[in-house]
N, C-alpha and C positions, 0 to 999 in steps of 0.2 A: 544490471541492467538499469541504465538510465531514466529517469522520467524526469517528462520536461516542466513538470512542476515539483516543487518544493513542498516536502510531506510536512514540514513544521514551518512555524513563524514567531521571529524572534518576538521576547517579550515586549520589545520596546514595538514593534510593529503593533502588537495587541493592543497595548495603552494607546498608540496613536488611533487606531480605530476607534476605540471607544471614546477617546475624545476627540474625535470627528463627529460621532452619533451624539454625544450629548450635547456638545456645544455648537451646533447647525445652529446659524441666525434666524431660523425663524422657531427655534426651541426658547429663544432667550425670552419670552411673556411667560412661558408656560414652567420656566428655571425662577423666575422671578416670584411667580405665585407660588411655586412649592417652596423657596428660603422663605415667604414671607408666613407659610402657614406653619413650617418647622421652629420657625424663631419666635413667632406670633408678635415680631416687629416689621417695620418695612423695610426694605433693602437701604441703607444709607448711600447708595451712588445712582445716580439720572439714570434715564433711558437711554441715552445716547453714549455715555459711558460704561454702563451695562451691555447696550450692542456692540460695543470696540471690543470688549473685555471677550465678550463670546468668539470675534472674528479672531481676536490674537490667540487664542486656544484652539479653534478649529484650523487655524495655521499652522501652528504647534503640532498638532495631530497630523497633519498633515505632512509636514516634514519627515517625523516621527516616523511614519509609515512608510514613505517611499524614499528614504533615502538608502542607499546601499549597505549594506554592512563594509564595515571597515577593517582593515587591518593594520597592525602596526609593523613599519617597517623592519622592524628587530626578530620578529618573529618568521620562523623559516614556513 
């Protein structure tokens, strides 16, 4: 019987969702504070660049989550 929902997710999709949750732009200040507490040093990049890095990683997570499974043309 075919179900409309797949029973499993690819590891790539799970990692993508994790990236999207961790690097939501709203979490940027929280991540900076967490990194500063762990390393006991200030983060060596500025606010804007850290925000841009969060956006890039969030978009990478979105791409990993929502792109379809690709098949090689040489596979049957």
